mmCIF file of the N, C-alpha and C atoms, coordinates in Angstrom:
data_MODEL
# 
_entry.id   MODEL 
# 
loop_
_atom_site.group_PDB 
_atom_site.id 
_atom_site.type_symbol 
_atom_site.label_atom_id 
_atom_site.label_alt_id 
_atom_site.label_comp_id 
_atom_site.label_asym_id 
_atom_site.label_entity_id 
_atom_site.label_seq_id 
_atom_site.pdbx_PDB_ins_code 
_atom_site.Cartn_x 
_atom_site.Cartn_y 
_atom_site.Cartn_z 
_atom_site.occupancy 
_atom_site.B_iso_or_equiv 
_atom_site.pdbx_formal_charge 
_atom_site.auth_seq_id 
_atom_site.auth_comp_id 
_atom_site.auth_asym_id 
_atom_site.auth_atom_id 
_atom_site.pdbx_PDB_model_num 
ATOM 1   N N  . UNK A 1 1  ? -8.756 -11.603 -7.998  1.00 0.00 ? 1  UNK A N  1 
ATOM 2   C CA . UNK A 1 1  ? -9.314 -10.301 -7.794  1.00 0.00 ? 1  UNK A CA 1 
ATOM 3   C C  . UNK A 1 1  ? -8.195 -9.358  -7.366  1.00 0.00 ? 1  UNK A C  1 
ATOM 4   N N  . UNK A 1 2  ? -8.234 -8.169  -7.905  1.00 0.00 ? 2  UNK A N  1 
ATOM 5   C CA . UNK A 1 2  ? -7.272 -7.138  -7.516  1.00 0.00 ? 2  UNK A CA 1 
ATOM 6   C C  . UNK A 1 2  ? -8.013 -5.985  -6.859  1.00 0.00 ? 2  UNK A C  1 
ATOM 7   N N  . UNK A 1 3  ? -7.421 -5.465  -5.786  1.00 0.00 ? 3  UNK A N  1 
ATOM 8   C CA . UNK A 1 3  ? -7.994 -4.347  -5.047  1.00 0.00 ? 3  UNK A CA 1 
ATOM 9   C C  . UNK A 1 3  ? -6.969 -3.230  -5.036  1.00 0.00 ? 3  UNK A C  1 
ATOM 10  N N  . UNK A 1 4  ? -7.409 -2.021  -5.346  1.00 0.00 ? 4  UNK A N  1 
ATOM 11  C CA . UNK A 1 4  ? -6.532 -0.859  -5.310  1.00 0.00 ? 4  UNK A CA 1 
ATOM 12  C C  . UNK A 1 4  ? -7.038 0.097   -4.243  1.00 0.00 ? 4  UNK A C  1 
ATOM 13  N N  . UNK A 1 5  ? -6.151 0.486   -3.328  1.00 0.00 ? 5  UNK A N  1 
ATOM 14  C CA . UNK A 1 5  ? -6.465 1.489   -2.322  1.00 0.00 ? 5  UNK A CA 1 
ATOM 15  C C  . UNK A 1 5  ? -5.872 2.816   -2.800  1.00 0.00 ? 5  UNK A C  1 
ATOM 16  N N  . UNK A 1 6  ? -6.688 3.685   -3.383  1.00 0.00 ? 6  UNK A N  1 
ATOM 17  C CA . UNK A 1 6  ? -6.174 4.974   -3.864  1.00 0.00 ? 6  UNK A CA 1 
ATOM 18  C C  . UNK A 1 6  ? -6.200 6.014   -2.749  1.00 0.00 ? 6  UNK A C  1 
ATOM 19  N N  . UNK A 1 7  ? -5.296 6.967   -2.840  1.00 0.00 ? 7  UNK A N  1 
ATOM 20  C CA . UNK A 1 7  ? -5.261 8.070   -1.893  1.00 0.00 ? 7  UNK A CA 1 
ATOM 21  C C  . UNK A 1 7  ? -4.467 9.209   -2.516  1.00 0.00 ? 7  UNK A C  1 
ATOM 22  N N  . UNK A 1 8  ? -4.119 10.171  -1.726  1.00 0.00 ? 8  UNK A N  1 
ATOM 23  C CA . UNK A 1 8  ? -3.346 11.294  -2.247  1.00 0.00 ? 8  UNK A CA 1 
ATOM 24  C C  . UNK A 1 8  ? -1.857 10.977  -2.221  1.00 0.00 ? 8  UNK A C  1 
ATOM 25  N N  . UNK A 1 9  ? -1.295 10.726  -1.035  1.00 0.00 ? 9  UNK A N  1 
ATOM 26  C CA . UNK A 1 9  ? 0.148  10.588  -0.906  1.00 0.00 ? 9  UNK A CA 1 
ATOM 27  C C  . UNK A 1 9  ? 0.706  9.184   -0.999  1.00 0.00 ? 9  UNK A C  1 
ATOM 28  N N  . UNK A 1 10 ? -0.126 8.176   -0.771  1.00 0.00 ? 10 UNK A N  1 
ATOM 29  C CA . UNK A 1 10 ? 0.334  6.783   -0.745  1.00 0.00 ? 10 UNK A CA 1 
ATOM 30  C C  . UNK A 1 10 ? 1.515  6.619   0.213   1.00 0.00 ? 10 UNK A C  1 
ATOM 31  N N  . UNK A 1 11 ? 1.405  7.299   1.350   1.00 0.00 ? 11 UNK A N  1 
ATOM 32  C CA . UNK A 1 11 ? 2.507  7.268   2.314   1.00 0.00 ? 11 UNK A CA 1 
ATOM 33  C C  . UNK A 1 11 ? 2.127  6.655   3.652   1.00 0.00 ? 11 UNK A C  1 
ATOM 34  N N  . UNK A 1 12 ? 0.832  6.413   3.887   1.00 0.00 ? 12 UNK A N  1 
ATOM 35  C CA . UNK A 1 12 ? 0.446  5.895   5.200   1.00 0.00 ? 12 UNK A CA 1 
ATOM 36  C C  . UNK A 1 12 ? -0.750 4.942   5.100   1.00 0.00 ? 12 UNK A C  1 
ATOM 37  N N  . UNK A 1 13 ? -1.968 5.472   5.205   1.00 0.00 ? 13 UNK A N  1 
ATOM 38  C CA . UNK A 1 13 ? -3.159 4.619   5.332   1.00 0.00 ? 13 UNK A CA 1 
ATOM 39  C C  . UNK A 1 13 ? -3.323 3.624   4.195   1.00 0.00 ? 13 UNK A C  1 
ATOM 40  N N  . UNK A 1 14 ? -3.105 4.054   2.972   1.00 0.00 ? 14 UNK A N  1 
ATOM 41  C CA . UNK A 1 14 ? -3.279 3.120   1.847   1.00 0.00 ? 14 UNK A CA 1 
ATOM 42  C C  . UNK A 1 14 ? -2.206 2.039   1.868   1.00 0.00 ? 14 UNK A C  1 
ATOM 43  N N  . UNK A 1 15 ? -1.003 2.369   2.319   1.00 0.00 ? 15 UNK A N  1 
ATOM 44  C CA . UNK A 1 15 ? 0.058  1.370   2.463   1.00 0.00 ? 15 UNK A CA 1 
ATOM 45  C C  . UNK A 1 15 ? -0.326 0.341   3.525   1.00 0.00 ? 15 UNK A C  1 
ATOM 46  N N  . UNK A 1 16 ? -0.909 0.824   4.625   1.00 0.00 ? 16 UNK A N  1 
ATOM 47  C CA . UNK A 1 16 ? -1.352 -0.065  5.703   1.00 0.00 ? 16 UNK A CA 1 
ATOM 48  C C  . UNK A 1 16 ? -2.459 -0.984  5.201   1.00 0.00 ? 16 UNK A C  1 
ATOM 49  N N  . UNK A 1 17 ? -3.429 -0.421  4.500   1.00 0.00 ? 17 UNK A N  1 
ATOM 50  C CA . UNK A 1 17 ? -4.544 -1.221  3.986   1.00 0.00 ? 17 UNK A CA 1 
ATOM 51  C C  . UNK A 1 17 ? -4.043 -2.297  3.029   1.00 0.00 ? 17 UNK A C  1 
ATOM 52  N N  . UNK A 1 18 ? -3.124 -1.933  2.148   1.00 0.00 ? 18 UNK A N  1 
ATOM 53  C CA . UNK A 1 18 ? -2.554 -2.900  1.201   1.00 0.00 ? 18 UNK A CA 1 
ATOM 54  C C  . UNK A 1 18 ? -1.879 -4.050  1.947   1.00 0.00 ? 18 UNK A C  1 
ATOM 55  N N  . UNK A 1 19 ? -1.041 -3.724  2.904   1.00 0.00 ? 19 UNK A N  1 
ATOM 56  C CA . UNK A 1 19 ? -0.301 -4.752  3.648   1.00 0.00 ? 19 UNK A CA 1 
ATOM 57  C C  . UNK A 1 19 ? -1.239 -5.664  4.424   1.00 0.00 ? 19 UNK A C  1 
ATOM 58  N N  . UNK A 1 20 ? -2.236 -5.073  5.067   1.00 0.00 ? 20 UNK A N  1 
ATOM 59  C CA . UNK A 1 20 ? -3.136 -5.878  5.896   1.00 0.00 ? 20 UNK A CA 1 
ATOM 60  C C  . UNK A 1 20 ? -4.032 -6.783  5.045   1.00 0.00 ? 20 UNK A C  1 
ATOM 61  N N  . UNK A 1 21 ? -4.520 -6.278  3.920   1.00 0.00 ? 21 UNK A N  1 
ATOM 62  C CA . UNK A 1 21 ? -5.352 -7.130  3.076   1.00 0.00 ? 21 UNK A CA 1 
ATOM 63  C C  . UNK A 1 21 ? -4.522 -8.248  2.462   1.00 0.00 ? 21 UNK A C  1 
ATOM 64  N N  . UNK A 1 22 ? -3.323 -7.942  2.000   1.00 0.00 ? 22 UNK A N  1 
ATOM 65  C CA . UNK A 1 22 ? -2.474 -8.996  1.432   1.00 0.00 ? 22 UNK A CA 1 
ATOM 66  C C  . UNK A 1 22 ? -2.153 -10.074 2.466   1.00 0.00 ? 22 UNK A C  1 
ATOM 67  N N  . UNK A 1 23 ? -2.005 -9.686  3.725   1.00 0.00 ? 23 UNK A N  1 
ATOM 68  C CA . UNK A 1 23 ? -1.716 -10.667 4.772   1.00 0.00 ? 23 UNK A CA 1 
ATOM 69  C C  . UNK A 1 23 ? -2.939 -11.513 5.107   1.00 0.00 ? 23 UNK A C  1 
ATOM 70  N N  . UNK A 1 24 ? -4.124 -10.936 5.014   1.00 0.00 ? 24 UNK A N  1 
ATOM 71  C CA . UNK A 1 24 ? -5.339 -11.633 5.427   1.00 0.00 ? 24 UNK A CA 1 
ATOM 72  C C  . UNK A 1 24 ? -6.029 -12.385 4.297   1.00 0.00 ? 24 UNK A C  1 
ATOM 73  N N  . UNK A 1 25 ? -5.776 -11.995 3.075   1.00 0.00 ? 25 UNK A N  1 
ATOM 74  C CA . UNK A 1 25 ? -6.519 -12.541 1.934   1.00 0.00 ? 25 UNK A CA 1 
ATOM 75  C C  . UNK A 1 25 ? -5.925 -13.851 1.432   1.00 0.00 ? 25 UNK A C  1 
ATOM 76  N N  . UNK A 1 26 ? -6.718 -14.525 0.641   1.00 0.00 ? 26 UNK A N  1 
ATOM 77  C CA . UNK A 1 26 ? -6.244 -15.732 -0.028  1.00 0.00 ? 26 UNK A CA 1 
ATOM 78  C C  . UNK A 1 26 ? -5.345 -15.322 -1.184  1.00 0.00 ? 26 UNK A C  1 
ATOM 79  N N  . UNK A 1 27 ? -4.591 -16.251 -1.749  1.00 0.00 ? 27 UNK A N  1 
ATOM 80  C CA . UNK A 1 27 ? -3.748 -15.919 -2.894  1.00 0.00 ? 27 UNK A CA 1 
ATOM 81  C C  . UNK A 1 27 ? -4.535 -15.423 -4.113  1.00 0.00 ? 27 UNK A C  1 
ATOM 82  N N  . UNK A 1 28 ? -5.842 -15.604 -4.102  1.00 0.00 ? 28 UNK A N  1 
ATOM 83  C CA . UNK A 1 28 ? -6.665 -15.137 -5.212  1.00 0.00 ? 28 UNK A CA 1 
ATOM 84  C C  . UNK A 1 28 ? -6.908 -13.631 -5.179  1.00 0.00 ? 28 UNK A C  1 
ATOM 85  N N  . UNK A 1 29 ? -6.541 -12.988 -4.062  1.00 0.00 ? 29 UNK A N  1 
ATOM 86  C CA . UNK A 1 29 ? -6.733 -11.550 -3.909  1.00 0.00 ? 29 UNK A CA 1 
ATOM 87  C C  . UNK A 1 29 ? -5.367 -10.874 -3.844  1.00 0.00 ? 29 UNK A C  1 
ATOM 88  N N  . UNK A 1 30 ? -5.199 -9.829  -4.643  1.00 0.00 ? 30 UNK A N  1 
ATOM 89  C CA . UNK A 1 30 ? -3.963 -9.047  -4.633  1.00 0.00 ? 30 UNK A CA 1 
ATOM 90  C C  . UNK A 1 30 ? -4.323 -7.595  -4.339  1.00 0.00 ? 30 UNK A C  1 
ATOM 91  N N  . UNK A 1 31 ? -3.789 -7.067  -3.254  1.00 0.00 ? 31 UNK A N  1 
ATOM 92  C CA . UNK A 1 31 ? -4.036 -5.673  -2.894  1.00 0.00 ? 31 UNK A CA 1 
ATOM 93  C C  . UNK A 1 31 ? -2.869 -4.809  -3.340  1.00 0.00 ? 31 UNK A C  1 
ATOM 94  N N  . UNK A 1 32 ? -3.189 -3.606  -3.762  1.00 0.00 ? 32 UNK A N  1 
ATOM 95  C CA . UNK A 1 32 ? -2.197 -2.618  -4.174  1.00 0.00 ? 32 UNK A CA 1 
ATOM 96  C C  . UNK A 1 32 ? -2.650 -1.264  -3.641  1.00 0.00 ? 32 UNK A C  1 
ATOM 97  N N  . UNK A 1 33 ? -1.737 -0.318  -3.591  1.00 0.00 ? 33 UNK A N  1 
ATOM 98  C CA . UNK A 1 33 ? -2.089 1.039   -3.201  1.00 0.00 ? 33 UNK A CA 1 
ATOM 99  C C  . UNK A 1 33 ? -1.312 2.009   -4.074  1.00 0.00 ? 33 UNK A C  1 
ATOM 100 N N  . UNK A 1 34 ? -1.879 3.205   -4.245  1.00 0.00 ? 34 UNK A N  1 
ATOM 101 C CA . UNK A 1 34 ? -1.236 4.229   -5.074  1.00 0.00 ? 34 UNK A CA 1 
ATOM 102 C C  . UNK A 1 34 ? -1.828 5.583   -4.724  1.00 0.00 ? 34 UNK A C  1 
ATOM 103 N N  . UNK A 1 35 ? -1.128 6.621   -5.115  1.00 0.00 ? 35 UNK A N  1 
ATOM 104 C CA . UNK A 1 35 ? -1.589 7.967   -4.813  1.00 0.00 ? 35 UNK A CA 1 
ATOM 105 C C  . UNK A 1 35 ? -1.545 8.891   -6.011  1.00 0.00 ? 35 UNK A C  1 
ATOM 106 N N  . UNK A 1 36 ? -2.320 9.957   -5.936  1.00 0.00 ? 36 UNK A N  1 
ATOM 107 C CA . UNK A 1 36 ? -2.333 10.948  -7.011  1.00 0.00 ? 36 UNK A CA 1 
ATOM 108 C C  . UNK A 1 36 ? -1.133 11.890  -6.916  1.00 0.00 ? 36 UNK A C  1 
ATOM 109 N N  . UNK A 1 37 ? -0.585 12.039  -5.722  1.00 0.00 ? 37 UNK A N  1 
ATOM 110 C CA . UNK A 1 37 ? 0.609  12.863  -5.492  1.00 0.00 ? 37 UNK A CA 1 
ATOM 111 C C  . UNK A 1 37 ? 1.512  12.121  -4.514  1.00 0.00 ? 37 UNK A C  1 
ATOM 112 N N  . UNK A 1 38 ? 2.158  11.043  -4.960  1.00 0.00 ? 38 UNK A N  1 
ATOM 113 C CA . UNK A 1 38 ? 2.923  10.186  -4.044  1.00 0.00 ? 38 UNK A CA 1 
ATOM 114 C C  . UNK A 1 38 ? 4.025  10.924  -3.289  1.00 0.00 ? 38 UNK A C  1 
ATOM 115 N N  . UNK A 1 39 ? 4.150  10.531  -2.039  1.00 0.00 ? 39 UNK A N  1 
ATOM 116 C CA . UNK A 1 39 ? 5.223  11.007  -1.164  1.00 0.00 ? 39 UNK A CA 1 
ATOM 117 C C  . UNK A 1 39 ? 5.896  9.769   -0.588  1.00 0.00 ? 39 UNK A C  1 
ATOM 118 N N  . UNK A 1 40 ? 7.110  9.863   -0.085  1.00 0.00 ? 40 UNK A N  1 
ATOM 119 C CA . UNK A 1 40 ? 7.757  8.686   0.511   1.00 0.00 ? 40 UNK A CA 1 
ATOM 120 C C  . UNK A 1 40 ? 6.909  8.090   1.635   1.00 0.00 ? 40 UNK A C  1 
ATOM 121 N N  . UNK A 1 41 ? 7.003  6.776   1.791   1.00 0.00 ? 41 UNK A N  1 
ATOM 122 C CA . UNK A 1 41 ? 6.280  6.117   2.873   1.00 0.00 ? 41 UNK A CA 1 
ATOM 123 C C  . UNK A 1 41 ? 6.765  6.723   4.189   1.00 0.00 ? 41 UNK A C  1 
ATOM 124 N N  . UNK A 1 42 ? 5.827  7.135   5.009   1.00 0.00 ? 42 UNK A N  1 
ATOM 125 C CA . UNK A 1 42 ? 6.139  7.845   6.247   1.00 0.00 ? 42 UNK A CA 1 
ATOM 126 C C  . UNK A 1 42 ? 6.850  6.908   7.228   1.00 0.00 ? 42 UNK A C  1 
ATOM 127 N N  . UNK A 1 43 ? 7.881  7.422   7.863   1.00 0.00 ? 43 UNK A N  1 
ATOM 128 C CA . UNK A 1 43 ? 8.662  6.629   8.821   1.00 0.00 ? 43 UNK A CA 1 
ATOM 129 C C  . UNK A 1 43 ? 7.792  6.098   9.960   1.00 0.00 ? 43 UNK A C  1 
ATOM 130 N N  . UNK A 1 44 ? 6.821  6.870   10.408  1.00 0.00 ? 44 UNK A N  1 
ATOM 131 C CA . UNK A 1 44 ? 5.946  6.401   11.485  1.00 0.00 ? 44 UNK A CA 1 
ATOM 132 C C  . UNK A 1 44 ? 5.044  5.265   11.023  1.00 0.00 ? 44 UNK A C  1 
ATOM 133 N N  . UNK A 1 45 ? 4.699  5.254   9.747   1.00 0.00 ? 45 UNK A N  1 
ATOM 134 C CA . UNK A 1 45 ? 3.914  4.149   9.190   1.00 0.00 ? 45 UNK A CA 1 
ATOM 135 C C  . UNK A 1 45 ? 4.740  2.867   9.246   1.00 0.00 ? 45 UNK A C  1 
ATOM 136 N N  . UNK A 1 46 ? 5.986  2.958   8.830   1.00 0.00 ? 46 UNK A N  1 
ATOM 137 C CA . UNK A 1 46 ? 6.882  1.794   8.854   1.00 0.00 ? 46 UNK A CA 1 
ATOM 138 C C  . UNK A 1 46 ? 7.064  1.301   10.284  1.00 0.00 ? 46 UNK A C  1 
ATOM 139 N N  . UNK A 1 47 ? 7.278  2.236   11.206  1.00 0.00 ? 47 UNK A N  1 
ATOM 140 C CA . UNK A 1 47 ? 7.479  1.873   12.624  1.00 0.00 ? 47 UNK A CA 1 
ATOM 141 C C  . UNK A 1 47 ? 6.233  1.227   13.216  1.00 0.00 ? 47 UNK A C  1 
ATOM 142 N N  . UNK A 1 48 ? 5.080  1.853   13.005  1.00 0.00 ? 48 UNK A N  1 
ATOM 143 C CA . UNK A 1 48 ? 3.839  1.334   13.582  1.00 0.00 ? 48 UNK A CA 1 
ATOM 144 C C  . UNK A 1 48 ? 3.507  -0.054  13.040  1.00 0.00 ? 48 UNK A C  1 
ATOM 145 N N  . UNK A 1 49 ? 3.718  -0.251  11.766  1.00 0.00 ? 49 UNK A N  1 
ATOM 146 C CA . UNK A 1 49 ? 3.428  -1.560  11.186  1.00 0.00 ? 49 UNK A CA 1 
ATOM 147 C C  . UNK A 1 49 ? 4.436  -2.603  11.654  1.00 0.00 ? 49 UNK A C  1 
ATOM 148 N N  . UNK A 1 50 ? 5.693  -2.219  11.828  1.00 0.00 ? 50 UNK A N  1 
ATOM 149 C CA . UNK A 1 50 ? 6.710  -3.152  12.347  1.00 0.00 ? 50 UNK A CA 1 
ATOM 150 C C  . UNK A 1 50 ? 6.299  -3.646  13.728  1.00 0.00 ? 50 UNK A C  1 
ATOM 151 N N  . UNK A 1 51 ? 5.747  -2.749  14.550  1.00 0.00 ? 51 UNK A N  1 
ATOM 152 C CA . UNK A 1 51 ? 5.293  -3.120  15.893  1.00 0.00 ? 51 UNK A CA 1 
ATOM 153 C C  . UNK A 1 51 ? 4.153  -4.136  15.838  1.00 0.00 ? 51 UNK A C  1 
ATOM 154 N N  . UNK A 1 52 ? 3.487  -4.213  14.705  1.00 0.00 ? 52 UNK A N  1 
ATOM 155 C CA . UNK A 1 52 ? 2.371  -5.144  14.532  1.00 0.00 ? 52 UNK A CA 1 
ATOM 156 C C  . UNK A 1 52 ? 2.746  -6.350  13.668  1.00 0.00 ? 52 UNK A C  1 
ATOM 157 N N  . UNK A 1 53 ? 4.043  -6.480  13.391  1.00 0.00 ? 53 UNK A N  1 
ATOM 158 C CA . UNK A 1 53 ? 4.522  -7.646  12.672  1.00 0.00 ? 53 UNK A CA 1 
ATOM 159 C C  . UNK A 1 53 ? 4.574  -7.528  11.164  1.00 0.00 ? 53 UNK A C  1 
ATOM 160 N N  . UNK A 1 54 ? 4.447  -6.328  10.626  1.00 0.00 ? 54 UNK A N  1 
ATOM 161 C CA . UNK A 1 54 ? 4.510  -6.101  9.181   1.00 0.00 ? 54 UNK A CA 1 
ATOM 162 C C  . UNK A 1 54 ? 5.791  -5.341  8.841   1.00 0.00 ? 54 UNK A C  1 
ATOM 163 N N  . UNK A 1 55 ? 6.503  -5.785  7.836   1.00 0.00 ? 55 UNK A N  1 
ATOM 164 C CA . UNK A 1 55 ? 7.718  -5.103  7.406   1.00 0.00 ? 55 UNK A CA 1 
ATOM 165 C C  . UNK A 1 55 ? 7.422  -4.306  6.139   1.00 0.00 ? 55 UNK A C  1 
ATOM 166 N N  . UNK A 1 56 ? 7.328  -2.992  6.292   1.00 0.00 ? 56 UNK A N  1 
ATOM 167 C CA . UNK A 1 56 ? 7.085  -2.116  5.147   1.00 0.00 ? 56 UNK A CA 1 
ATOM 168 C C  . UNK A 1 56 ? 8.347  -1.355  4.749   1.00 0.00 ? 56 UNK A C  1 
ATOM 169 N N  . UNK A 1 57 ? 9.480  -1.754  5.277   1.00 0.00 ? 57 UNK A N  1 
ATOM 170 C CA . UNK A 1 57 ? 10.714 -0.998  5.046   1.00 0.00 ? 57 UNK A CA 1 
ATOM 171 C C  . UNK A 1 57 ? 11.133 -0.949  3.574   1.00 0.00 ? 57 UNK A C  1 
ATOM 172 N N  . UNK A 1 58 ? 10.700 -1.913  2.781   1.00 0.00 ? 58 UNK A N  1 
ATOM 173 C CA . UNK A 1 58 ? 11.088 -1.907  1.363   1.00 0.00 ? 58 UNK A CA 1 
ATOM 174 C C  . UNK A 1 58 ? 9.995  -1.328  0.464   1.00 0.00 ? 58 UNK A C  1 
ATOM 175 N N  . UNK A 1 59 ? 8.938  -0.789  1.058   1.00 0.00 ? 59 UNK A N  1 
ATOM 176 C CA . UNK A 1 59 ? 7.829  -0.248  0.275   1.00 0.00 ? 59 UNK A CA 1 
ATOM 177 C C  . UNK A 1 59 ? 8.184  1.094   -0.331  1.00 0.00 ? 59 UNK A C  1 
ATOM 178 N N  . UNK A 1 60 ? 7.561  1.374   -1.466  1.00 0.00 ? 60 UNK A N  1 
ATOM 179 C CA . UNK A 1 60 ? 7.707  2.680   -2.095  1.00 0.00 ? 60 UNK A CA 1 
ATOM 180 C C  . UNK A 1 60 ? 6.315  3.179   -2.449  1.00 0.00 ? 60 UNK A C  1 
ATOM 181 N N  . UNK A 1 61 ? 6.185  4.482   -2.488  1.00 0.00 ? 61 UNK A N  1 
ATOM 182 C CA . UNK A 1 61 ? 4.921  5.060   -2.918  1.00 0.00 ? 61 UNK A CA 1 
ATOM 183 C C  . UNK A 1 61 ? 4.816  4.934   -4.429  1.00 0.00 ? 61 UNK A C  1 
ATOM 184 N N  . UNK A 1 62 ? 3.595  4.703   -4.895  1.00 0.00 ? 62 UNK A N  1 
ATOM 185 C CA . UNK A 1 62 ? 3.360  4.521   -6.326  1.00 0.00 ? 62 UNK A CA 1 
ATOM 186 C C  . UNK A 1 62 ? 2.324  5.531   -6.800  1.00 0.00 ? 62 UNK A C  1 
ATOM 187 N N  . UNK A 1 63 ? 2.443  5.936   -8.048  1.00 0.00 ? 63 UNK A N  1 
ATOM 188 C CA . UNK A 1 63 ? 1.470  6.848   -8.637  1.00 0.00 ? 63 UNK A CA 1 
ATOM 189 C C  . UNK A 1 63 ? 0.316  6.036   -9.223  1.00 0.00 ? 63 UNK A C  1 
ATOM 190 N N  . UNK A 1 64 ? -0.868 6.606   -9.192  1.00 0.00 ? 64 UNK A N  1 
ATOM 191 C CA . UNK A 1 64 ? -2.037 5.920   -9.745  1.00 0.00 ? 64 UNK A CA 1 
ATOM 192 C C  . UNK A 1 64 ? -1.836 5.502   -11.194 1.00 0.00 ? 64 UNK A C  1 
ATOM 193 N N  . UNK A 1 65 ? -1.032 6.250   -11.930 1.00 0.00 ? 65 UNK A N  1 
ATOM 194 C CA . UNK A 1 65 ? -0.817 5.929   -13.356 1.00 0.00 ? 65 UNK A CA 1 
ATOM 195 C C  . UNK A 1 65 ? -0.169 4.567   -13.555 1.00 0.00 ? 65 UNK A C  1 
ATOM 196 N N  . UNK A 1 66 ? 0.505  4.051   -12.534 1.00 0.00 ? 66 UNK A N  1 
ATOM 197 C CA . UNK A 1 66 ? 1.120  2.725   -12.650 1.00 0.00 ? 66 UNK A CA 1 
ATOM 198 C C  . UNK A 1 66 ? 0.068  1.629   -12.766 1.00 0.00 ? 66 UNK A C  1 
ATOM 199 N N  . UNK A 1 67 ? -1.182 1.941   -12.453 1.00 0.00 ? 67 UNK A N  1 
ATOM 200 C CA . UNK A 1 67 ? -2.230 0.929   -12.466 1.00 0.00 ? 67 UNK A CA 1 
ATOM 201 C C  . UNK A 1 67 ? -3.275 1.175   -13.552 1.00 0.00 ? 67 UNK A C  1 
ATOM 202 N N  . UNK A 1 68 ? -3.040 2.131   -14.430 1.00 0.00 ? 68 UNK A N  1 
ATOM 203 C CA . UNK A 1 68 ? -4.016 2.442   -15.484 1.00 0.00 ? 68 UNK A CA 1 
ATOM 204 C C  . UNK A 1 68 ? -4.296 1.262   -16.392 1.00 0.00 ? 68 UNK A C  1 
ATOM 205 N N  . UNK A 1 69 ? -3.285 0.488   -16.716 1.00 0.00 ? 69 UNK A N  1 
ATOM 206 C CA . UNK A 1 69 ? -3.472 -0.662  -17.588 1.00 0.00 ? 69 UNK A CA 1 
ATOM 207 C C  . UNK A 1 69 ? -4.306 -1.760  -16.945 1.00 0.00 ? 69 UNK A C  1 
ATOM 208 N N  . UNK A 1 70 ? -4.375 -1.750  -15.631 1.00 0.00 ? 70 UNK A N  1 
ATOM 209 C CA . UNK A 1 70 ? -5.099 -2.798  -14.914 1.00 0.00 ? 70 UNK A CA 1 
ATOM 210 C C  . UNK A 1 70 ? -6.590 -2.495  -14.828 1.00 0.00 ? 70 UNK A C  1 
ATOM 211 N N  . UNK A 1 71 ? -6.994 -1.309  -15.211 1.00 0.00 ? 71 UNK A N  1 
ATOM 212 C CA . UNK A 1 71 ? -8.409 -0.930  -15.099 1.00 0.00 ? 71 UNK A CA 1 
ATOM 213 C C  . UNK A 1 71 ? -9.222 -1.470  -16.239 1.00 0.00 ? 71 UNK A C  1 
# 
């Protein structure tokens, strides 16, 4: 199963949701996130998630069009 967390910027909440679901889910579930107007992943998002044990430092924002073929 694949889950997509769509949003506008793909710079904070959707990145967090993707990381948390991927950490909690079985290998049968793949979470992704994307935005309609992507912006760089916010530095505070990276910092806050690092404090909770998640490394988002290599993440990039993605446009929703990258997932059109998966629909």
